[in-house]
N, C-alpha and C positions, 0 to 999 in steps of 0.2 A: 112256565112259559120259557122259551129261548129265543134268543134274537141272534140272528146270523146276519153276517154283512156279506153282500154279493159284489165282487169286483170284476172289471172286465178290463182287457188290455187291447190296444190297437196301435199300429204303427201308422203315421200319418205322413205320406210324402207329398212335397210341395207341387209335382206334376210328374209326368210320364217319365221325364228324363232322369229321375231318381231312381226308377225301377230296375231291377235285374233284367239281363237280356231276356230270360224266359217270360218273365212278368209282362215286359214290354209286348213281346210277341203275343202272348194270351190277350192283353188288352186289346192290341190291333185287331185280333179276330172278334173280339167282342164288339169293336166299333164296326167292323165289317158286317156282323150280323144286325146290328142296331140300325144301320142304314137299309135293311131290307125288312124292317118291322112294318107291320100293317096296323096303323094307328090313326085312322081317319077322324076318330071321334074325340079323343083324348089330346091329339097332337104331341102325345108323350111317348118317344120311341125308345125301347130299351133293348140291348142286345146283351147275349150272355155267352161265354165261352168256356168249356170244361176241359181240363187236360186230364186225360186218363192215363193209366198205368201202363197200357200198350203204346203210348204216344200218340193215340188218336185224339183229335181235338173236335168235340161236338158243340155244335152252335145251336143257339135259340134265339128269338126274338119274339116280342109281344105281338099277339094276333087279336085284334078287337072284332066285335061283332054289333050290328045295329041293335040286338037284343042284349044291350049292356046289362049286367056285367057277364055275358056269356064267353067272353074272350078269355085269353090266357097269357099270363106272364112269361117273359122270356126265360127267366131261370126254371120254371116249371117245364116249358117246352124243351129246354135243354136236358135237364135231368132225366126226364122221362123218355126221350129219345135216347140218351144213354143207357138207361135201364132195358129199353126195348131191343136196342142193337148190339149192346155189350153187357148183358146181365150179369155176368161174373167178374167183370174188369173193374178194378177200384178207380175212384176219382181221386186224382191227385190236388186239383186247385180249380177254382172258379172266379173268372173276372166277369164284372158286370159294369156296363156303362148305359148312362141316359141322356137323351136330349129332348128338345121341344122346338116345334116350329113357331112357337108363340113367343119364347124369351130364351135366353142363354141360361142352361142348367151350369153353373158354376160352383155346385158343392156336392159332395159324394150323395148318391141316392142308393141306400141300402135296399135290400130285399123286403118285400111287403110280409105281413104276418104268415100269409097262406104259404108263401115261398119258403119262409124259414122254417116252417112246419115241415113242407116237403123235403127240404134240404137236411133237415135233421133225421127224417127217416132214412136217407141214404148213408148218412155219417153211421148211424146205429147199425143198418144193414151190413155195411162193409167193416164194422168195428175198427173204424180208423177216422180221424178227423182229417179235414182238408182246409187249407187256408181260402179265403175268400176276399177278393180285391174289389172295391167298388168306387166308382168316380161318376161325376156329371159327365158333360162333354169337354170341359177344361177344368183346370184347377186341381185341387187336392184329391188325393187317392187314400182311401183307407183301407188297411190290409189287417184281417184278424186272423189268428191261428186255426179258428174252428168256428162252427156255427153256434157252439154253446156260448161263445162270447157275445152272439147277438140275441140269443134265446135260452136265458138260464131258466131253470125248472121245465124245461120242456117235456112234452107227453110223448111217449114211445110205447112200443109194444110190451115193454116190461110191465105195463099197468094192466094189461089185458089178461 
């Protein structure tokens, strides 16, 4: 038997004012995407903004459906859109923000498990990690240097 220890690292910013100019801009784009989300059932809106190597910014937001859970998360909308429109362009960074029409989301809302798996696929595909920033609608922002900080022992194509 062998025991290993898994550790992760993240930077926590107190609010948007502490972010770099580029990170602020990307988070603003994520907020714009969040404001267009279609979330009539959960009342929980999420926006995502991907910065690509060609300086394009690809947005996504959650899209719900009455046949719950047939909807789609913002992160997967954005990453699949980037993969469809810019298939060979690397992702440099992802910003995510969430809000609710029921209560104030004042803590960082990270990607769900399915989104983490989809994001992992793109890090493996492009052979390059990318930072992920996430927040609620106000308050602290978490920044990780890669998806592996959020999903250790991920499953990828090397197992197939």
